[in-house]
N, CA, C and O atoms as a Maestro MAE file, in Angstrom:
{
 s_m_m2io_version
 :::
 2.0.0
}

f_m_ct {
 s_m_title
 :::
 protein
 m_atom[336] {
  # First column is atom index #
  i_m_mmod_type
  r_m_x_coord
  r_m_y_coord
  r_m_z_coord
  i_m_residue_number
  s_m_chain_name
  s_m_pdb_residue_name
  s_m_pdb_atom_name
  i_m_atomic_number
  :::
  1 25 73.461 81.007 114.236 1 A "UNK " " N  " 7
  2 3 73.957 80.198 113.498 1 A "UNK " " CA " 6
  3 2 75.017 81.201 112.482 1 A "UNK " " C  " 6
  4 15 74.844 82.375 112.154 1 A "UNK " " O  " 8
  5 25 76.129 80.291 112.140 2 A "UNK " " N  " 7
  6 3 77.384 81.128 111.508 2 A "UNK " " CA " 6
  7 2 76.945 81.237 110.016 2 A "UNK " " C  " 6
  8 15 76.430 80.303 109.401 2 A "UNK " " O  " 8
  9 25 77.238 82.654 109.419 3 A "UNK " " N  " 7
  10 3 76.920 82.974 108.048 3 A "UNK " " CA " 6
  11 2 77.739 82.076 107.248 3 A "UNK " " C  " 6
  12 15 78.892 81.822 107.595 3 A "UNK " " O  " 8
  13 25 77.245 81.603 106.252 4 A "UNK " " N  " 7
  14 3 78.214 80.996 105.284 4 A "UNK " " CA " 6
  15 2 77.872 81.350 103.864 4 A "UNK " " C  " 6
  16 15 77.858 80.587 102.898 4 A "UNK " " O  " 8
  17 25 77.569 82.769 103.902 5 A "UNK " " N  " 7
  18 3 77.041 83.526 102.420 5 A "UNK " " CA " 6
  19 2 78.256 84.654 102.150 5 A "UNK " " C  " 6
  20 15 78.264 85.840 102.483 5 A "UNK " " O  " 8
  21 25 79.162 83.970 101.514 6 A "UNK " " N  " 7
  22 3 80.505 84.840 101.073 6 A "UNK " " CA " 6
  23 2 80.643 84.970 99.481 6 A "UNK " " C  " 6
  24 15 80.253 84.136 98.664 6 A "UNK " " O  " 8
  25 25 81.174 85.990 99.252 7 A "UNK " " N  " 7
  26 3 81.541 86.064 97.986 7 A "UNK " " CA " 6
  27 2 83.195 85.595 97.742 7 A "UNK " " C  " 6
  28 15 83.956 85.480 98.703 7 A "UNK " " O  " 8
  29 25 83.545 85.395 96.609 8 A "UNK " " N  " 7
  30 3 84.786 84.982 96.465 8 A "UNK " " CA " 6
  31 2 85.847 86.158 97.000 8 A "UNK " " C  " 6
  32 15 86.870 85.902 97.634 8 A "UNK " " O  " 8
  33 25 85.399 87.513 96.616 9 A "UNK " " N  " 7
  34 3 86.100 88.686 97.189 9 A "UNK " " CA " 6
  35 2 86.375 88.612 98.395 9 A "UNK " " C  " 6
  36 15 87.532 88.771 98.785 9 A "UNK " " O  " 8
  37 25 85.134 88.299 99.407 10 A "UNK " " N  " 7
  38 3 85.133 88.566 100.701 10 A "UNK " " CA " 6
  39 2 86.304 87.382 101.204 10 A "UNK " " C  " 6
  40 15 87.224 87.756 101.931 10 A "UNK " " O  " 8
  41 25 86.228 86.220 100.855 11 A "UNK " " N  " 7
  42 3 87.416 85.131 101.193 11 A "UNK " " CA " 6
  43 2 88.654 85.635 101.039 11 A "UNK " " C  " 6
  44 15 89.509 85.736 101.919 11 A "UNK " " O  " 8
  45 25 88.756 86.015 99.672 12 A "UNK " " N  " 7
  46 3 90.251 86.505 99.050 12 A "UNK " " CA " 6
  47 2 90.847 87.491 99.945 12 A "UNK " " C  " 6
  48 15 92.016 87.404 100.320 12 A "UNK " " O  " 8
  49 25 89.944 88.562 100.340 13 A "UNK " " N  " 7
  50 3 90.342 89.499 101.175 13 A "UNK " " CA " 6
  51 2 90.639 89.308 102.592 13 A "UNK " " C  " 6
  52 15 91.540 89.981 103.093 13 A "UNK " " O  " 8
  53 25 90.044 88.542 103.229 14 A "UNK " " N  " 7
  54 3 90.181 87.917 104.376 14 A "UNK " " CA " 6
  55 2 91.572 87.009 104.657 14 A "UNK " " C  " 6
  56 15 92.368 86.993 105.596 14 A "UNK " " O  " 8
  57 25 91.494 86.370 103.575 15 A "UNK " " N  " 7
  58 3 92.836 85.583 103.513 15 A "UNK " " CA " 6
  59 2 94.295 86.209 103.391 15 A "UNK " " C  " 6
  60 15 95.277 85.833 104.032 15 A "UNK " " O  " 8
  61 25 94.258 87.175 102.503 16 A "UNK " " N  " 7
  62 3 95.234 88.024 102.384 16 A "UNK " " CA " 6
  63 2 95.587 88.850 103.492 16 A "UNK " " C  " 6
  64 15 96.692 88.879 104.033 16 A "UNK " " O  " 8
  65 25 94.506 89.568 103.818 17 A "UNK " " N  " 7
  66 3 94.764 90.666 104.742 17 A "UNK " " CA " 6
  67 2 95.162 90.289 106.223 17 A "UNK " " C  " 6
  68 15 95.956 90.886 106.949 17 A "UNK " " O  " 8
  69 25 94.256 88.903 106.559 18 A "UNK " " N  " 7
  70 3 94.310 88.599 108.054 18 A "UNK " " CA " 6
  71 2 95.188 87.339 108.277 18 A "UNK " " C  " 6
  72 15 95.995 87.175 109.192 18 A "UNK " " O  " 8
  73 25 94.827 86.320 107.088 19 A "UNK " " N  " 7
  74 3 95.438 85.032 106.966 19 A "UNK " " CA " 6
  75 2 96.978 84.957 106.445 19 A "UNK " " C  " 6
  76 15 97.572 83.881 106.378 19 A "UNK " " O  " 8
  77 25 97.471 85.993 106.143 20 A "UNK " " N  " 7
  78 3 98.980 86.089 105.547 20 A "UNK " " CA " 6
  79 2 99.218 85.232 104.228 20 A "UNK " " C  " 6
  80 15 100.345 84.827 103.942 20 A "UNK " " O  " 8
  81 25 98.142 84.985 103.468 21 A "UNK " " N  " 7
  82 3 98.164 84.373 102.217 21 A "UNK " " CA " 6
  83 2 98.772 85.413 100.902 21 A "UNK " " C  " 6
  84 15 98.692 86.639 100.970 21 A "UNK " " O  " 8
  85 25 99.186 84.914 100.100 22 A "UNK " " N  " 7
  86 3 99.451 86.039 98.903 22 A "UNK " " CA " 6
  87 2 99.184 85.523 97.572 22 A "UNK " " C  " 6
  88 15 99.476 84.380 97.221 22 A "UNK " " O  " 8
  89 25 98.645 86.359 96.869 23 A "UNK " " N  " 7
  90 3 98.050 86.395 95.461 23 A "UNK " " CA " 6
  91 2 99.209 85.764 94.602 23 A "UNK " " C  " 6
  92 15 100.220 86.453 94.465 23 A "UNK " " O  " 8
  93 25 99.168 84.666 94.080 24 A "UNK " " N  " 7
  94 3 100.087 84.047 93.347 24 A "UNK " " CA " 6
  95 2 99.722 84.366 91.508 24 A "UNK " " C  " 6
  96 15 100.515 84.792 90.668 24 A "UNK " " O  " 8
  97 25 98.514 84.050 91.352 25 A "UNK " " N  " 7
  98 3 98.101 84.220 90.014 25 A "UNK " " CA " 6
  99 2 96.637 84.094 89.949 25 A "UNK " " C  " 6
  100 15 95.928 83.655 90.855 25 A "UNK " " O  " 8
  101 25 96.211 84.552 88.702 26 A "UNK " " N  " 7
  102 3 94.817 84.285 88.325 26 A "UNK " " CA " 6
  103 2 94.616 83.284 87.240 26 A "UNK " " C  " 6
  104 15 95.351 83.213 86.255 26 A "UNK " " O  " 8
  105 25 93.498 82.442 87.481 27 A "UNK " " N  " 7
  106 3 93.524 81.283 86.377 27 A "UNK " " CA " 6
  107 2 91.989 81.241 86.108 27 A "UNK " " C  " 6
  108 15 91.127 80.613 86.723 27 A "UNK " " O  " 8
  109 25 91.861 82.098 84.995 28 A "UNK " " N  " 7
  110 3 90.121 82.254 84.441 28 A "UNK " " CA " 6
  111 2 89.291 83.026 85.597 28 A "UNK " " C  " 6
  112 15 89.427 84.240 85.748 28 A "UNK " " O  " 8
  113 25 88.584 82.397 86.254 29 A "UNK " " N  " 7
  114 3 87.834 83.146 87.268 29 A "UNK " " CA " 6
  115 2 88.267 82.747 88.522 29 A "UNK " " C  " 6
  116 15 87.562 83.097 89.468 29 A "UNK " " O  " 8
  117 25 89.482 81.953 88.800 30 A "UNK " " N  " 7
  118 3 89.923 81.637 90.126 30 A "UNK " " CA " 6
  119 2 91.249 82.161 90.417 30 A "UNK " " C  " 6
  120 15 92.177 81.971 89.630 30 A "UNK " " O  " 8
  121 25 91.395 82.827 91.530 31 A "UNK " " N  " 7
  122 3 92.538 83.376 92.065 31 A "UNK " " CA " 6
  123 2 93.058 82.164 93.026 31 A "UNK " " C  " 6
  124 15 92.320 81.529 93.779 31 A "UNK " " O  " 8
  125 25 94.390 81.967 92.873 32 A "UNK " " N  " 7
  126 3 95.395 81.101 93.258 32 A "UNK " " CA " 6
  127 2 96.214 81.767 94.475 32 A "UNK " " C  " 6
  128 15 97.116 82.553 94.188 32 A "UNK " " O  " 8
  129 25 95.967 81.517 95.654 33 A "UNK " " N  " 7
  130 3 96.483 82.007 96.759 33 A "UNK " " CA " 6
  131 2 97.595 81.065 97.551 33 A "UNK " " C  " 6
  132 15 97.279 79.888 97.720 33 A "UNK " " O  " 8
  133 25 98.783 81.486 98.007 34 A "UNK " " N  " 7
  134 3 99.970 80.940 98.605 34 A "UNK " " CA " 6
  135 2 99.985 81.113 99.861 34 A "UNK " " C  " 6
  136 15 99.549 82.230 100.141 34 A "UNK " " O  " 8
  137 25 100.344 80.409 100.907 35 A "UNK " " N  " 7
  138 3 100.773 80.508 102.213 35 A "UNK " " CA " 6
  139 2 101.929 79.891 102.511 35 A "UNK " " C  " 6
  140 15 102.015 78.666 102.436 35 A "UNK " " O  " 8
  141 25 103.107 80.779 102.941 36 A "UNK " " N  " 7
  142 3 104.239 80.141 103.226 36 A "UNK " " CA " 6
  143 2 104.364 80.171 104.918 36 A "UNK " " C  " 6
  144 15 103.957 81.128 105.577 36 A "UNK " " O  " 8
  145 25 104.895 79.151 105.421 37 A "UNK " " N  " 7
  146 3 104.780 79.052 106.863 37 A "UNK " " CA " 6
  147 2 105.994 79.785 107.351 37 A "UNK " " C  " 6
  148 15 106.795 80.108 106.473 37 A "UNK " " O  " 8
  149 25 106.254 80.081 108.488 38 A "UNK " " N  " 7
  150 3 107.262 80.610 109.225 38 A "UNK " " CA " 6
  151 2 108.624 79.592 109.111 38 A "UNK " " C  " 6
  152 15 108.489 78.409 108.798 38 A "UNK " " O  " 8
  153 25 109.698 80.080 109.346 39 A "UNK " " N  " 7
  154 3 110.904 78.980 109.446 39 A "UNK " " CA " 6
  155 2 110.799 78.277 110.479 39 A "UNK " " C  " 6
  156 15 111.312 77.168 110.331 39 A "UNK " " O  " 8
  157 25 110.267 78.489 111.646 40 A "UNK " " N  " 7
  158 3 110.010 77.833 112.789 40 A "UNK " " CA " 6
  159 2 108.828 76.881 112.938 40 A "UNK " " C  " 6
  160 15 108.744 76.102 113.887 40 A "UNK " " O  " 8
  161 25 107.986 76.962 112.039 41 A "UNK " " N  " 7
  162 3 106.557 76.336 111.653 41 A "UNK " " CA " 6
  163 2 106.951 74.906 110.793 41 A "UNK " " C  " 6
  164 15 107.560 74.914 109.723 41 A "UNK " " O  " 8
  165 25 106.524 73.825 111.415 42 A "UNK " " N  " 7
  166 3 106.606 72.634 110.675 42 A "UNK " " CA " 6
  167 2 105.500 72.071 109.510 42 A "UNK " " C  " 6
  168 15 105.405 70.910 109.114 42 A "UNK " " O  " 8
  169 25 104.829 73.048 109.154 43 A "UNK " " N  " 7
  170 3 103.927 73.026 108.151 43 A "UNK " " CA " 6
  171 2 104.240 73.303 106.896 43 A "UNK " " C  " 6
  172 15 105.051 74.209 106.698 43 A "UNK " " O  " 8
  173 25 103.642 72.555 105.731 44 A "UNK " " N  " 7
  174 3 103.929 72.743 104.621 44 A "UNK " " CA " 6
  175 2 103.108 73.687 103.920 44 A "UNK " " C  " 6
  176 15 101.953 73.868 104.307 44 A "UNK " " O  " 8
  177 25 103.666 74.440 102.726 45 A "UNK " " N  " 7
  178 3 102.994 75.318 101.968 45 A "UNK " " CA " 6
  179 2 101.692 75.043 101.695 45 A "UNK " " C  " 6
  180 15 101.441 73.882 101.370 45 A "UNK " " O  " 8
  181 25 100.684 75.934 101.756 46 A "UNK " " N  " 7
  182 3 99.322 75.850 101.449 46 A "UNK " " CA " 6
  183 2 98.760 76.819 100.250 46 A "UNK " " C  " 6
  184 15 98.790 78.049 100.223 46 A "UNK " " O  " 8
  185 25 98.297 76.013 99.374 47 A "UNK " " N  " 7
  186 3 97.844 76.408 98.143 47 A "UNK " " CA " 6
  187 2 96.170 76.490 98.133 47 A "UNK " " C  " 6
  188 15 95.465 75.522 98.420 47 A "UNK " " O  " 8
  189 25 95.646 77.822 97.751 48 A "UNK " " N  " 7
  190 3 94.150 77.772 97.827 48 A "UNK " " CA " 6
  191 2 93.813 78.290 96.610 48 A "UNK " " C  " 6
  192 15 94.391 79.275 96.151 48 A "UNK " " O  " 8
  193 25 92.898 77.699 96.024 49 A "UNK " " N  " 7
  194 3 91.952 78.160 94.943 49 A "UNK " " CA " 6
  195 2 90.552 78.932 94.985 49 A "UNK " " C  " 6
  196 15 89.601 78.212 95.287 49 A "UNK " " O  " 8
  197 25 90.322 80.008 94.784 50 A "UNK " " N  " 7
  198 3 89.103 80.617 95.316 50 A "UNK " " CA " 6
  199 2 88.544 81.255 93.968 50 A "UNK " " C  " 6
  200 15 89.141 82.021 93.211 50 A "UNK " " O  " 8
  201 25 87.142 80.710 93.845 51 A "UNK " " N  " 7
  202 3 86.625 81.267 92.613 51 A "UNK " " CA " 6
  203 2 86.156 82.781 92.947 51 A "UNK " " C  " 6
  204 15 85.886 83.095 94.106 51 A "UNK " " O  " 8
  205 25 86.085 83.571 92.032 52 A "UNK " " N  " 7
  206 3 85.787 84.959 92.164 52 A "UNK " " CA " 6
  207 2 84.219 85.153 91.740 52 A "UNK " " C  " 6
  208 15 83.900 85.929 90.839 52 A "UNK " " O  " 8
  209 25 83.367 84.454 92.399 53 A "UNK " " N  " 7
  210 3 81.929 84.458 92.343 53 A "UNK " " CA " 6
  211 2 81.129 85.389 93.386 53 A "UNK " " C  " 6
  212 15 81.594 85.799 94.450 53 A "UNK " " O  " 8
  213 25 80.000 85.614 92.946 54 A "UNK " " N  " 7
  214 3 79.296 86.527 93.634 54 A "UNK " " CA " 6
  215 2 79.025 85.947 95.083 54 A "UNK " " C  " 6
  216 15 79.072 86.607 96.122 54 A "UNK " " O  " 8
  217 25 78.744 84.648 94.976 55 A "UNK " " N  " 7
  218 3 78.448 83.668 96.229 55 A "UNK " " CA " 6
  219 2 79.018 82.324 95.818 55 A "UNK " " C  " 6
  220 15 78.950 81.777 94.717 55 A "UNK " " O  " 8
  221 25 79.662 81.861 97.066 56 A "UNK " " N  " 7
  222 3 80.435 80.546 97.123 56 A "UNK " " CA " 6
  223 2 79.545 79.540 97.486 56 A "UNK " " C  " 6
  224 15 78.816 79.650 98.472 56 A "UNK " " O  " 8
  225 25 79.554 78.605 96.786 57 A "UNK " " N  " 7
  226 3 78.509 77.222 97.575 57 A "UNK " " CA " 6
  227 2 79.360 76.796 98.802 57 A "UNK " " C  " 6
  228 15 80.518 77.175 98.978 57 A "UNK " " O  " 8
  229 25 78.626 75.915 99.691 58 A "UNK " " N  " 7
  230 3 79.048 75.660 100.761 58 A "UNK " " CA " 6
  231 2 80.060 74.397 100.715 58 A "UNK " " C  " 6
  232 15 80.920 74.159 101.563 58 A "UNK " " O  " 8
  233 25 79.816 73.715 99.677 59 A "UNK " " N  " 7
  234 3 80.807 72.672 99.537 59 A "UNK " " CA " 6
  235 2 82.185 73.184 98.965 59 A "UNK " " C  " 6
  236 15 83.209 72.554 99.230 59 A "UNK " " O  " 8
  237 25 82.226 74.404 98.128 60 A "UNK " " N  " 7
  238 3 83.297 74.962 97.913 60 A "UNK " " CA " 6
  239 2 84.291 75.777 99.004 60 A "UNK " " C  " 6
  240 15 85.504 75.977 99.066 60 A "UNK " " O  " 8
  241 25 83.327 76.077 99.689 61 A "UNK " " N  " 7
  242 3 83.833 76.844 100.956 61 A "UNK " " CA " 6
  243 2 84.350 75.768 101.805 61 A "UNK " " C  " 6
  244 15 85.335 76.061 102.482 61 A "UNK " " O  " 8
  245 25 83.953 74.759 101.889 62 A "UNK " " N  " 7
  246 3 84.548 73.828 102.782 62 A "UNK " " CA " 6
  247 2 86.119 73.186 102.203 62 A "UNK " " C  " 6
  248 15 87.099 72.866 102.876 62 A "UNK " " O  " 8
  249 25 85.947 73.150 100.902 63 A "UNK " " N  " 7
  250 3 87.268 73.027 100.176 63 A "UNK " " CA " 6
  251 2 88.255 73.923 100.329 63 A "UNK " " C  " 6
  252 15 89.424 73.538 100.315 63 A "UNK " " O  " 8
  253 25 87.920 75.297 100.504 64 A "UNK " " N  " 7
  254 3 88.745 76.302 100.845 64 A "UNK " " CA " 6
  255 2 89.197 76.361 102.024 64 A "UNK " " C  " 6
  256 15 90.357 76.726 102.217 64 A "UNK " " O  " 8
  257 25 88.349 76.006 103.063 65 A "UNK " " N  " 7
  258 3 88.831 75.955 104.472 65 A "UNK " " CA " 6
  259 2 89.732 74.656 104.825 65 A "UNK " " C  " 6
  260 15 90.551 74.607 105.743 65 A "UNK " " O  " 8
  261 25 89.433 73.646 103.947 66 A "UNK " " N  " 7
  262 3 90.377 72.535 104.157 66 A "UNK " " CA " 6
  263 2 91.747 72.737 103.504 66 A "UNK " " C  " 6
  264 15 92.753 72.236 104.008 66 A "UNK " " O  " 8
  265 25 91.793 73.518 102.309 67 A "UNK " " N  " 7
  266 3 92.927 73.880 101.813 67 A "UNK " " CA " 6
  267 2 93.758 74.941 102.620 67 A "UNK " " C  " 6
  268 15 94.987 74.904 102.694 67 A "UNK " " O  " 8
  269 25 93.046 75.796 103.156 68 A "UNK " " N  " 7
  270 3 93.768 76.917 103.964 68 A "UNK " " CA " 6
  271 2 94.093 76.523 105.306 68 A "UNK " " C  " 6
  272 15 94.673 77.340 106.022 68 A "UNK " " O  " 8
  273 25 93.777 75.290 105.783 69 A "UNK " " N  " 7
  274 3 94.263 74.802 107.030 69 A "UNK " " CA " 6
  275 2 93.203 75.049 108.148 69 A "UNK " " C  " 6
  276 15 93.406 75.139 109.359 69 A "UNK " " O  " 8
  277 25 91.905 75.148 107.397 70 A "UNK " " N  " 7
  278 3 90.933 75.547 108.829 70 A "UNK " " CA " 6
  279 2 90.413 73.980 109.564 70 A "UNK " " C  " 6
  280 15 89.880 73.156 108.821 70 A "UNK " " O  " 8
  281 25 90.547 73.761 110.568 71 A "UNK " " N  " 7
  282 3 90.087 72.549 111.067 71 A "UNK " " CA " 6
  283 2 88.639 72.449 111.642 71 A "UNK " " C  " 6
  284 15 88.120 71.361 111.891 71 A "UNK " " O  " 8
  285 25 88.049 73.590 111.827 72 A "UNK " " N  " 7
  286 3 86.853 73.648 112.166 72 A "UNK " " CA " 6
  287 2 86.145 74.632 111.327 72 A "UNK " " C  " 6
  288 15 86.379 75.837 111.418 72 A "UNK " " O  " 8
  289 25 84.983 73.961 110.231 73 A "UNK " " N  " 7
  290 3 84.602 74.707 109.231 73 A "UNK " " CA " 6
  291 2 83.639 75.813 109.922 73 A "UNK " " C  " 6
  292 15 83.666 76.918 109.380 73 A "UNK " " O  " 8
  293 25 82.873 75.674 110.940 74 A "UNK " " N  " 7
  294 3 82.183 76.718 111.455 74 A "UNK " " CA " 6
  295 2 83.035 77.980 112.128 74 A "UNK " " C  " 6
  296 15 82.538 79.106 112.146 74 A "UNK " " O  " 8
  297 25 84.201 77.744 112.616 75 A "UNK " " N  " 7
  298 3 85.042 78.352 112.991 75 A "UNK " " CA " 6
  299 2 85.668 79.461 111.973 75 A "UNK " " C  " 6
  300 15 85.790 80.685 112.035 75 A "UNK " " O  " 8
  301 25 86.036 78.388 110.926 76 A "UNK " " N  " 7
  302 3 86.609 79.334 109.681 76 A "UNK " " CA " 6
  303 2 85.425 80.252 108.951 76 A "UNK " " C  " 6
  304 15 85.738 81.356 108.504 76 A "UNK " " O  " 8
  305 25 84.306 79.854 108.864 77 A "UNK " " N  " 7
  306 3 83.088 80.721 108.484 77 A "UNK " " CA " 6
  307 2 82.948 81.863 109.385 77 A "UNK " " C  " 6
  308 15 82.986 82.980 108.869 77 A "UNK " " O  " 8
  309 25 82.771 81.751 110.817 78 A "UNK " " N  " 7
  310 3 83.132 82.883 111.839 78 A "UNK " " CA " 6
  311 2 84.207 83.849 111.425 78 A "UNK " " C  " 6
  312 15 83.894 85.030 111.273 78 A "UNK " " O  " 8
  313 25 85.534 83.429 111.214 79 A "UNK " " N  " 7
  314 3 86.475 84.080 110.973 79 A "UNK " " CA " 6
  315 2 86.205 85.078 109.939 79 A "UNK " " C  " 6
  316 15 86.071 86.293 110.085 79 A "UNK " " O  " 8
  317 25 86.137 84.269 108.704 80 A "UNK " " N  " 7
  318 3 85.775 85.304 107.496 80 A "UNK " " CA " 6
  319 2 84.747 86.184 107.734 80 A "UNK " " C  " 6
  320 15 84.917 87.326 107.305 80 A "UNK " " O  " 8
  321 25 83.622 85.915 108.369 81 A "UNK " " N  " 7
  322 3 82.692 86.878 108.744 81 A "UNK " " CA " 6
  323 2 82.808 87.991 109.155 81 A "UNK " " C  " 6
  324 15 82.328 89.026 108.695 81 A "UNK " " O  " 8
  325 25 83.573 87.811 110.212 82 A "UNK " " N  " 7
  326 3 84.339 88.696 111.270 82 A "UNK " " CA " 6
  327 2 85.223 89.819 110.536 82 A "UNK " " C  " 6
  328 15 85.088 91.031 110.709 82 A "UNK " " O  " 8
  329 25 86.073 89.251 109.760 83 A "UNK " " N  " 7
  330 3 87.255 90.159 109.273 83 A "UNK " " CA " 6
  331 2 86.996 90.730 107.650 83 A "UNK " " C  " 6
  332 15 87.797 91.425 107.025 83 A "UNK " " O  " 8
  333 25 85.747 90.276 107.183 84 A "UNK " " N  " 7
  334 3 85.406 90.858 105.661 84 A "UNK " " CA " 6
  335 2 85.055 92.001 105.667 84 A "UNK " " C  " 6
  336 15 84.769 92.564 104.610 84 A "UNK " " O  " 8
  :::
 }
 m_bond[335] {
  # First column is bond index #
  i_m_from
  i_m_to
  i_m_order
  :::
  1 1 2 1
  2 2 3 1
  3 3 4 2
  4 3 5 1
  5 5 6 1
  6 6 7 1
  7 7 8 2
  8 7 9 1
  9 9 10 1
  10 10 11 1
  11 11 12 2
  12 11 13 1
  13 13 14 1
  14 14 15 1
  15 15 16 2
  16 15 17 1
  17 17 18 1
  18 18 19 1
  19 19 20 2
  20 19 21 1
  21 21 22 1
  22 22 23 1
  23 23 24 2
  24 23 25 1
  25 25 26 1
  26 26 27 1
  27 27 28 2
  28 27 29 1
  29 29 30 1
  30 30 31 1
  31 31 32 2
  32 31 33 1
  33 33 34 1
  34 34 35 1
  35 35 36 2
  36 35 37 1
  37 37 38 1
  38 38 39 1
  39 39 40 2
  40 39 41 1
  41 41 42 1
  42 42 43 1
  43 43 44 2
  44 43 45 1
  45 45 46 1
  46 46 47 1
  47 47 48 2
  48 47 49 1
  49 49 50 1
  50 50 51 1
  51 51 52 2
  52 51 53 1
  53 53 54 1
  54 54 55 1
  55 55 56 2
  56 55 57 1
  57 57 58 1
  58 58 59 1
  59 59 60 2
  60 59 61 1
  61 61 62 1
  62 62 63 1
  63 63 64 2
  64 63 65 1
  65 65 66 1
  66 66 67 1
  67 67 68 2
  68 67 69 1
  69 69 70 1
  70 70 71 1
  71 71 72 2
  72 71 73 1
  73 73 74 1
  74 74 75 1
  75 75 76 2
  76 75 77 1
  77 77 78 1
  78 78 79 1
  79 79 80 2
  80 79 81 1
  81 81 82 1
  82 82 83 1
  83 83 84 2
  84 83 85 1
  85 85 86 1
  86 86 87 1
  87 87 88 2
  88 87 89 1
  89 89 90 1
  90 90 91 1
  91 91 92 2
  92 91 93 1
  93 93 94 1
  94 94 95 1
  95 95 96 2
  96 95 97 1
  97 97 98 1
  98 98 99 1
  99 99 100 2
  100 99 101 1
  101 101 102 1
  102 102 103 1
  103 103 104 2
  104 103 105 1
  105 105 106 1
  106 106 107 1
  107 107 108 2
  108 107 109 1
  109 109 110 1
  110 110 111 1
  111 111 112 2
  112 111 113 1
  113 113 114 1
  114 114 115 1
  115 115 116 2
  116 115 117 1
  117 117 118 1
  118 118 119 1
  119 119 120 2
  120 119 121 1
  121 121 122 1
  122 122 123 1
  123 123 124 2
  124 123 125 1
  125 125 126 1
  126 126 127 1
  127 127 128 2
  128 127 129 1
  129 129 130 1
  130 130 131 1
  131 131 132 2
  132 131 133 1
  133 133 134 1
  134 134 135 1
  135 135 136 2
  136 135 137 1
  137 137 138 1
  138 138 139 1
  139 139 140 2
  140 139 141 1
  141 141 142 1
  142 142 143 1
  143 143 144 2
  144 143 145 1
  145 145 146 1
  146 146 147 1
  147 147 148 2
  148 147 149 1
  149 149 150 1
  150 150 151 1
  151 151 152 2
  152 151 153 1
  153 153 154 1
  154 154 155 1
  155 155 156 2
  156 155 157 1
  157 157 158 1
  158 158 159 1
  159 159 160 2
  160 159 161 1
  161 161 162 1
  162 162 163 1
  163 163 164 2
  164 163 165 1
  165 165 166 1
  166 166 167 1
  167 167 168 2
  168 167 169 1
  169 169 170 1
  170 170 171 1
  171 171 172 2
  172 171 173 1
  173 173 174 1
  174 174 175 1
  175 175 176 2
  176 175 177 1
  177 177 178 1
  178 178 179 1
  179 179 180 2
  180 179 181 1
  181 181 182 1
  182 182 183 1
  183 183 184 2
  184 183 185 1
  185 185 186 1
  186 186 187 1
  187 187 188 2
  188 187 189 1
  189 189 190 1
  190 190 191 1
  191 191 192 2
  192 191 193 1
  193 193 194 1
  194 194 195 1
  195 195 196 2
  196 195 197 1
  197 197 198 1
  198 198 199 1
  199 199 200 2
  200 199 201 1
  201 201 202 1
  202 202 203 1
  203 203 204 2
  204 203 205 1
  205 205 206 1
  206 206 207 1
  207 207 208 2
  208 207 209 1
  209 209 210 1
  210 210 211 1
  211 211 212 2
  212 211 213 1
  213 213 214 1
  214 214 215 1
  215 215 216 2
  216 215 217 1
  217 217 218 1
  218 218 219 1
  219 219 220 2
  220 219 221 1
  221 221 222 1
  222 222 223 1
  223 223 224 2
  224 223 225 1
  225 225 226 1
  226 226 227 1
  227 227 228 2
  228 227 229 1
  229 229 230 1
  230 230 231 1
  231 231 232 2
  232 231 233 1
  233 233 234 1
  234 234 235 1
  235 235 236 2
  236 235 237 1
  237 237 238 1
  238 238 239 1
  239 239 240 2
  240 239 241 1
  241 241 242 1
  242 242 243 1
  243 243 244 2
  244 243 245 1
  245 245 246 1
  246 246 247 1
  247 247 248 2
  248 247 249 1
  249 249 250 1
  250 250 251 1
  251 251 252 2
  252 251 253 1
  253 253 254 1
  254 254 255 1
  255 255 256 2
  256 255 257 1
  257 257 258 1
  258 258 259 1
  259 259 260 2
  260 259 261 1
  261 261 262 1
  262 262 263 1
  263 263 264 2
  264 263 265 1
  265 265 266 1
  266 266 267 1
  267 267 268 2
  268 267 269 1
  269 269 270 1
  270 270 271 1
  271 271 272 2
  272 271 273 1
  273 273 274 1
  274 274 275 1
  275 275 276 2
  276 275 277 1
  277 277 278 1
  278 278 279 1
  279 279 280 2
  280 279 281 1
  281 281 282 1
  282 282 283 1
  283 283 284 2
  284 283 285 1
  285 285 286 1
  286 286 287 1
  287 287 288 2
  288 287 289 1
  289 289 290 1
  290 290 291 1
  291 291 292 2
  292 291 293 1
  293 293 294 1
  294 294 295 1
  295 295 296 2
  296 295 297 1
  297 297 298 1
  298 298 299 1
  299 299 300 2
  300 299 301 1
  301 301 302 1
  302 302 303 1
  303 303 304 2
  304 303 305 1
  305 305 306 1
  306 306 307 1
  307 307 308 2
  308 307 309 1
  309 309 310 1
  310 310 311 1
  311 311 312 2
  312 311 313 1
  313 313 314 1
  314 314 315 1
  315 315 316 2
  316 315 317 1
  317 317 318 1
  318 318 319 1
  319 319 320 2
  320 319 321 1
  321 321 322 1
  322 322 323 1
  323 323 324 2
  324 323 325 1
  325 325 326 1
  326 326 327 1
  327 327 328 2
  328 327 329 1
  329 329 330 1
  330 330 331 1
  331 331 332 2
  332 331 333 1
  333 333 334 1
  334 334 335 1
  335 335 336 2
  :::
 }
}
């Protein structure tokens, strides 16, 4: 079974260091990250809001995966787990 037990800092670290996201700002306890596609990519800019909690609920993690462009939730969780 794929781990789904991540802190907000785990997710933020992987999205920035491996996923190419940039830290834009902090809004309360949430970090706003943005991903800008390369010029030859036909995707739009992605904005992800990640709460800096000790443990992220599964529903919130699914929303983060959707915002980040993850099409397969289990694969997204495995990617976070392998790179944290």
